[in-house]
C-alpha positions in Angstrom: -44.1 -32.4 -6.0 -47.0 -30.2 -5.8 -47.0 -26.4 -5.8 -47.9 -26.3 -2.2 -45.0 -28.5 -1.2 -42.6 -26.4 -3.2 -43.9 -23.3 -1.5 -43.6 -24.9 1.9 -39.9 -25.7 1.1 -39.2 -22.2 -0.1 -40.8 -20.7 3.0 -38.9 -22.9 5.4 -36.1 -21.4 7.5 -33.7 -24.2 6.4 -34.0 -23.1 2.8 -33.4 -19.5 3.8 -30.3 -20.5 5.8 -28.9 -22.4 2.9 -29.4 -19.5 0.5 -27.7 -17.1 3.0 -24.8 -19.5 3.5 -24.4 -19.8 -0.3 -24.4 -16.0 -0.6 -21.8 -15.6 2.1 -19.5 -18.1 0.4 -19.9 -16.4 -3.0 -19.2 -13.0 -1.4 -16.1 -14.3 0.3 -14.3 -14.6 -3.0 -14.3 -10.8 -3.9 -13.5 -10.0 -0.2 -10.4 -12.2 -0.4 -9.4 -10.5 -3.7 -9.7 -7.0 -2.2 -7.8 -8.1 0.9 -4.9 -9.4 -1.2 -4.9 -6.2 -3.3 -4.6 -4.2 0.0 -1.8 -6.3 1.2 0.1 -5.9 -2.1 -0.3 -2.1 -2.1 0.9 -1.9 1.5 3.9 -4.0 0.7 4.7 -1.8 -2.3 4.3 1.3 -0.2 6.7 0.0 2.4 9.2 -1.0 -0.2 9.1 2.5 -1.9 9.5 4.3 1.4 12.4 2.1 2.5 14.0 2.6 -0.9 13.8 6.4 -0.7 14.9 6.4 2.9 17.8 4.1 2.1 19.2 6.5 -0.5 18.8 9.5 1.8 20.9 8.4 4.8 21.0 6.0 7.7 20.1 6.3 11.3 21.6 9.2 13.3 22.7 9.3 16.9 22.8 12.5 19.0 25.4 12.3 21.7 27.1 14.6 24.1 30.7 15.2 25.0 32.7 12.3 26.6 36.0 13.1 28.4 38.5 10.2 27.9 41.5 10.1 30.2 44.3 7.6 29.4 46.4 6.3 32.3 48.6 3.4 33.2 47.4 0.7 35.6 50.2 -1.1 37.5 49.9 -4.7 38.7 52.1 -7.7 39.3 52.2 -10.5 36.7 52.2 -14.2 37.6 56.0 -14.1 38.1 55.6 -11.2 40.6 57.2 -8.7 38.4 55.6 -5.2 38.1 53.8 -4.7 34.8 51.5 -2.0 33.4 48.7 -1.7 30.9 47.1 1.3 29.3 43.5 2.0 30.4 41.1 4.7 29.5 38.6 6.2 31.9 35.6 7.9 30.4 33.6 10.6 32.1 30.1 11.8 31.0 28.5 15.1 32.0 26.1 15.0 35.0 23.5 16.8 32.9 23.2 17.6 29.2 20.8 20.0 27.5 20.6 19.8 23.7 18.7 22.2 21.6 18.2 21.0 18.1 16.0 21.7 15.1 15.0 19.0 12.6 14.1 20.0 9.1 11.9 17.5 7.3 11.7 17.0 3.6 9.1 15.2 1.6 10.2 12.9 -1.2 8.1 11.0 -3.6 8.4 7.6 -5.3 5.6 7.2 -7.7 2.3 7.7 -5.8 4.0 7.1 -2.4 5.4 9.9 -0.3 8.1 9.6 2.4 9.1 12.2 5.0 12.8 12.4 5.5 15.0 14.4 7.9 
């Protein structure tokens, strides 16, 4: 192969495409390594925050007053005899205004920080 043919091959667009494809494949390896490192760190962060939050307390529910009124309900059983059962009626307010203040606290687990309230 002469020098002129070698130069023609190096100057061809097919050769340049093959070189670019090879570089892309070579650079995909460190990209995958960085991606797996990011996924591991995110998993570790989520685990640390859940651990801190789990020791602090569970979910909380804010509710209003409920008026429960017990009463007897009379009916006839299958033999036709009168019978009763205890039933509770529950009444909720038509409107409810709650004023609350939430104090948050920051807790740390290693390099990770969780906001708790």
